[in-house]
C-alpha positions in Angstrom: 4.5 31.6 -10.5 8.1 30.6 -10.8 9.1 27.2 -9.6 11.6 26.7 -6.9 14.8 24.7 -7.4 13.3 21.9 -5.3 10.2 21.7 -7.4 12.1 21.8 -10.6 14.3 18.9 -9.4 11.2 16.9 -8.4 9.6 17.4 -11.8 12.8 16.4 -13.5 13.0 13.2 -11.4 9.4 12.3 -12.2 10.0 12.8 -15.9 13.2 10.7 -15.8 11.4 7.9 -13.9 8.5 7.9 -16.4 10.8 7.7 -19.4 12.7 4.9 -17.7 9.5 3.0 -17.0 8.3 3.4 -20.6 11.6 2.2 -21.9 11.5 -0.8 -19.7 7.9 -1.6 -21.0 9.0 -1.1 -24.5 12.0 -3.4 -24.2 9.9 -6.0 -22.5 7.4 -6.1 -25.3 9.8 -5.7 -28.2 12.1 -8.4 -26.9 9.1 -10.7 -26.6 11.1 -13.8 -27.5 13.3 -13.4 -24.5 10.7 -15.5 -22.6 11.4 -18.4 -24.8 15.2 -19.2 -24.7 14.6 -22.4 -26.7 12.7 -20.7 -29.6 15.6 -21.6 -31.9 14.4 -25.2 -31.7 11.2 -24.3 -33.5 10.8 -26.5 -36.6 12.2 -25.0 -39.8 9.2 -26.3 -41.8 7.0 -23.5 -40.3 7.4 -19.8 -39.5 8.5 -19.2 -35.9 6.5 -16.8 -33.7 7.9 -13.3 -34.2 8.1 -10.4 -31.7 5.0 -8.8 -33.4 3.0 -12.0 -33.3 3.8 -12.6 -29.7 2.8 -9.0 -28.8 -0.6 -9.6 -30.5 -1.0 -12.9 -28.6 -0.2 -11.3 -25.3 -2.8 -8.6 -26.0 -5.5 -11.1 -26.9 -4.8 -13.4 -23.9 -4.9 -10.4 -21.5 -8.2 -9.3 -22.9 -9.6 -12.9 -22.5 -8.2 -13.3 -19.0 -7.4 -9.9 -17.4 -5.6 -11.4 -14.4 -3.5 -13.7 -16.5 0.2 -13.3 -17.2 0.6 -14.7 -20.7 4.3 -13.9 -21.1 6.4 -17.1 -21.3 3.3 -19.2 -21.6 2.7 -22.0 -24.0 -0.7 -20.4 -24.8 0.9 -17.3 -26.2 3.1 -19.4 -28.4 0.1 -21.3 -29.7 -1.9 -18.1 -30.5 1.1 -16.5 -32.2 1.7 -19.6 -34.3 -2.0 -19.7 -35.4 -1.8 -15.9 -36.2 1.2 -16.5 -38.5 -1.0 -17.6 -41.3 0.5 -21.1 -41.3 -2.1 -24.0 -41.1 -1.2 -26.2 -38.2 -2.1 -29.7 -37.3 -2.6 -29.4 -33.5 -0.3 -32.3 -32.7 2.5 -30.8 -34.7 2.0 -27.4 -33.0 1.9 -29.0 -29.6 5.3 -30.6 -30.3 6.7 -27.4 -31.6 5.6 -25.5 -28.5 7.1 -28.2 -26.3 10.5 -27.8 -28.0 10.3 -24.0 -27.7 9.5 -24.3 -24.0 12.3 -26.8 -23.4 10.0 -29.5 -22.3 9.5 -33.1 -23.3 7.0 -34.0 -26.0 3.5 -34.1 -24.7 3.9 -31.5 -22.0 1.8 -28.8 -23.7 -2.0 -28.9 -23.7 -3.9 -28.9 -26.9 -3.1 -25.4 -28.4 -6.6 -25.1 -29.8 -8.2 -24.8 -26.4 -7.3 -21.2 -25.8 -9.1 -20.3 -29.0 -12.2 -22.6 -28.8 -13.0 -22.7 -25.1 -16.7 -22.0 -24.5 -16.4 -19.1 -22.1 -13.0 -17.4 -22.6 -11.9 -18.7 -26.0 -10.6 -16.1 -28.3 -13.1 -17.1 -31.1 -16.0 -17.1 -28.6 -15.1 -13.5 -27.6 -15.0 -12.4 -31.2 -11.3 -11.6 -31.2 -10.2 -14.0 -33.9 -11.8 -16.0 -36.7 -10.7 -19.6 -37.0 -10.1 -21.2 -40.4 -10.0 -25.0 -40.7 -8.8 -27.0 -43.7 -9.0 -30.7 -44.3 -7.2 -32.8 -46.9 -9.3 -35.8 -46.1 -6.7 -37.3 -43.7 -6.4 -34.6 -41.1 -7.6 -31.1 -40.3 -5.3 -28.1 -40.0 -6.0 -24.7 -38.3 -5.1 -21.1 -38.7 -6.7 -17.9 -37.5 -7.0 -14.2 -38.2 -7.7 -11.1 -36.1 -11.2 -9.6 -36.3 -11.8 -5.8 -36.1 -12.4 -6.3 -32.4 -9.1 -8.2 -32.0 -7.2 -5.4 -33.8 -8.7 -2.8 -31.5 -7.6 -4.9 -28.5 -4.0 -5.1 -29.9 -4.0 -1.4 -30.5 -5.1 -0.6 -26.9 -2.5 -3.1 -25.5 0.3 -1.5 -27.5 -0.7 2.0 -26.5 -0.7 1.0 -22.8 2.7 -0.7 -23.2 4.1 2.3 -25.1 5.2 0.2 -28.1 4.5 0.3 -31.8 1.3 -1.3 -33.0 2.6 -4.0 -35.4 -0.7 -4.0 -37.4 -0.7 -0.3 -38.0 3.0 -0.3 -38.8 2.6 -3.1 -41.3 -0.3 -1.2 -43.0 1.7 2.0 -43.0 4.7 0.3 -44.7 2.3 -1.2 -47.3 0.8 2.3 -48.0 4.2 3.8 -48.4 5.3 1.0 -50.8 2.1 1.6 -52.8 2.7 5.3 -52.9 6.3 4.8 -54.0 5.1 2.5 -56.8 2.7 5.2 -58.0 5.4 7.8 -58.0 7.8 5.8 -60.1 8.3 6.9 -63.7 6.2 4.8 -66.1 8.3 2.4 -68.1 8.8 3.1 -71.8 6.6 1.3 -74.4 9.8 0.7 -76.4 11.9 -2.4 -75.9 14.7 -1.9 -73.4 18.1 -1.1 -74.8 21.1 -3.4 -74.2 22.4 -0.9 -71.6 19.1 -1.0 -69.7 19.0 -4.8 -69.8 22.6 -4.9 -68.5 21.7 -2.5 -65.6 18.6 -4.4 -64.7 20.5 -7.8 -64.7 23.3 -6.2 -62.6 20.8 -5.0 -60.0 19.2 -8.4 -59.8 22.6 -10.1 -59.5 23.5 -7.7 -56.7 20.3 -8.5 -54.8 20.9 -12.2 -55.2 24.5 -12.0 -54.0 23.4 -9.8 -51.1 20.9 -12.5 -50.0 23.6 -15.2 -50.4 26.0 -13.2 -48.3 23.3 -13.0 -45.6 22.8 -16.7 -45.7 26.5 -17.4 -45.3 26.7 -15.1 -42.2 24.0 -17.1 -40.4 25.1 -19.4 -37.6 21.8 -21.2 -37.1 22.2 -23.3 -40.2 24.1 -26.4 -41.0 26.4 -26.4 -44.0 24.0 -28.5 -46.0 21.1 -26.2 -45.1 23.2 -23.2 -46.2 24.0 -24.8 -49.5 20.4 -25.7 -50.2 19.3 -22.1 -49.5 22.1 -20.7 -51.7 21.2 -23.0 -54.6 17.5 -22.1 -54.2 18.3 -18.3 -54.2 20.2 -18.8 -57.5 17.3 -20.7 -59.0 19.4 -23.9 -59.0 19.8 -27.1 -57.0 16.9 -29.2 -55.7 14.4 -26.3 -55.9 14.9 -26.0 -59.6 15.0 -29.8 -60.1 11.7 -30.1 -58.3 10.1 -27.5 -60.5 11.6 -29.1 -63.6 10.2 -32.5 -62.7 6.8 -31.1 -61.9 6.2 -28.7 -64.8 8.5 -30.3 -67.5 9.1 -26.9 -68.9 7.6 -23.4 -68.6 4.5 -23.6 -66.5 2.6 -21.4 -69.0 3.9 -21.9 -72.5 5.7 -25.3 -72.1 9.1 -24.1 -73.4 11.9 -26.6 -72.4 15.0 -24.6 -73.4 16.9 -24.5 -70.1 18.8 -21.3 -70.9 15.5 -19.3 -70.9 13.8 -21.0 -67.9 13.8 -19.3 -64.5 12.9 -21.0 -61.2 10.8 -18.3 -59.7 9.5 -18.1 -56.1 5.8 -17.3 -55.9 6.0 -15.9 -52.4 9.0 -13.6 -52.7 12.3 -14.6 -51.1 12.4 -11.7 -48.7 8.9 -12.6 -47.4 9.5 -16.3 -47.0 10.9 -18.4 -44.2 13.6 -20.9 -44.9 11.2 -23.8 -45.3 9.1 -21.8 -47.8 12.3 -20.8 -49.8 13.0 -24.5 -50.3 9.4 -25.6 -50.9 8.8 -26.7 -54.5 5.1 -25.7 -54.1 6.4 -22.1 -53.7 7.8 -22.0 -57.2 6.9 -21.7 -60.8 9.2 -22.6 -63.8 8.7 -19.7 -66.2 10.3 -18.3 -69.3 12.5 -15.3 -68.7 9.9 -12.7 -69.8 7.1 -14.2 -67.8 9.4 -14.5 -64.8 10.2 -10.8 -65.0 6.5 -9.9 -65.3 5.5 -12.2 -62.4 8.2 -10.9 -60.0 7.3 -7.3 -60.8 3.6 -8.0 -60.1 2.4 -7.4 -63.6 0.9 -10.9 -63.9 -0.3 -13.5 -61.4 -2.6 -16.5 -61.4 -5.9 -17.5 -59.9 -6.3 -20.6 -57.8 -7.6 -22.4 -60.9 -4.4 -21.4 -62.9 -6.0 -18.6 -64.9 -3.6 -15.7 -65.7 -4.4 -12.3 -64.4 -2.8 -9.3 -66.1 -2.3 -6.0 -64.3 -4.0 -2.8 -65.5 -0.5 -1.5 -65.4 0.0 -3.1 -68.9 -1.7 -1.6 -71.9 -3.6 -3.7 -74.4 -0.8 -3.0 -76.9 1.8 -4.5 -74.6 -0.3 -7.5 -73.8 -0.6 -8.3 -77.4 3.2 -7.8 -78.0 4.0 -10.0 -75.0 1.3 -12.6 -75.9 -0.2 -12.7 -72.4 -3.0 -15.1 -73.0 -1.9 -18.4 -71.5 -2.8 -20.1 -68.2 -0.9 -22.5 -66.0 -0.7 -25.8 -67.7 -1.6 -27.6 -64.5 -4.3 -26.8 -61.9 -2.4 -25.5 -58.7 -2.4 -27.8 -55.7 -3.8 -26.5 -52.4 -0.2 -25.6 -51.2 0.5 -23.8 -54.4 -2.9 -22.0 -54.1 -1.8 -20.7 -50.7 1.3 -19.1 -52.1 -0.6 -17.7 -55.1 -3.1 -16.0 -52.8 -0.1 -14.3 -51.1 1.2 -13.2 -54.5 -2.2 -11.8 -55.5 -2.6 -9.9 -52.2 0.9 -8.6 -51.8 2.8 -8.5 -55.1 0.3 -8.2 -57.9 -0.4 -4.7 -59.1 -4.1 -3.9 -59.6 -5.9 -0.8 -61.0 -2.8 1.1 -62.0 -2.4 3.5 -64.9 -1.8 1.7 -68.2 1.6 1.7 -69.8 
């Protein structure tokens, strides 16, 4: 039966209102940090809570306390900070939350409570697993989502009409892996001078692009900008710290400055400002090892043992003499960065070349 004009207009209004409501919900969740106008005061030594992490924190807190309004709460900031993968000493996190909330130090409660409470704690409900570390002086904390927690986040995002950050991150990783498989296999022959020049030019363009991005930022002091620019170029204090620690190439011990590269373990694009300047997030490597490390063809275990990707044939391993290990056992902080490299950069189980 044909609809009357009045019925058509009614349906059109209902659809328009529904779209407007969904857009409002989407904007509210995506712009999660709007609830924290002082979030720029978050300490630069640790990653600040992102929109995605805050959305996950809101989902978990709503599941633990259905009547709660977690937006703009210090609890949501605490959960998001623990989910970032950074290991926090609770007193440091409490001070960071106070600054982000615009309050005096000591105003926030212990940020661990929302995770460890006996009845409604996120760990008690099976939504997260808590990881504790101790250096003999103090204990630091971090947490990860469980399968149940991921399901809660997925349901929350579906109800809010927003993208599930966990599924989106996995999809991006799968696409990146697929693209890597589709790439032409490199030649077994040594690169020509022209190929080396093209590769060096591309690397230089990426570095200059990152430097231009730093220079456009308004949240950094001139000294902070200069430190980041020097670190991106593999110079300045970042290189000096690596030079003093390793004395030469971290694997073969070469001391010729012209062939040494100050390489970030956790890639520049994936690091926050503090990690970009952290000497523990670096290895001093000879040029060939630096290229292999950045391309994910080699990595290192927590004990310093070198791992070589299946992407390299035995013939190329012999030619490149890939037999050494790190000359020093990595520190706990270096091990954290190396774990990231193994999980996110290192290429495993690829066709040999």
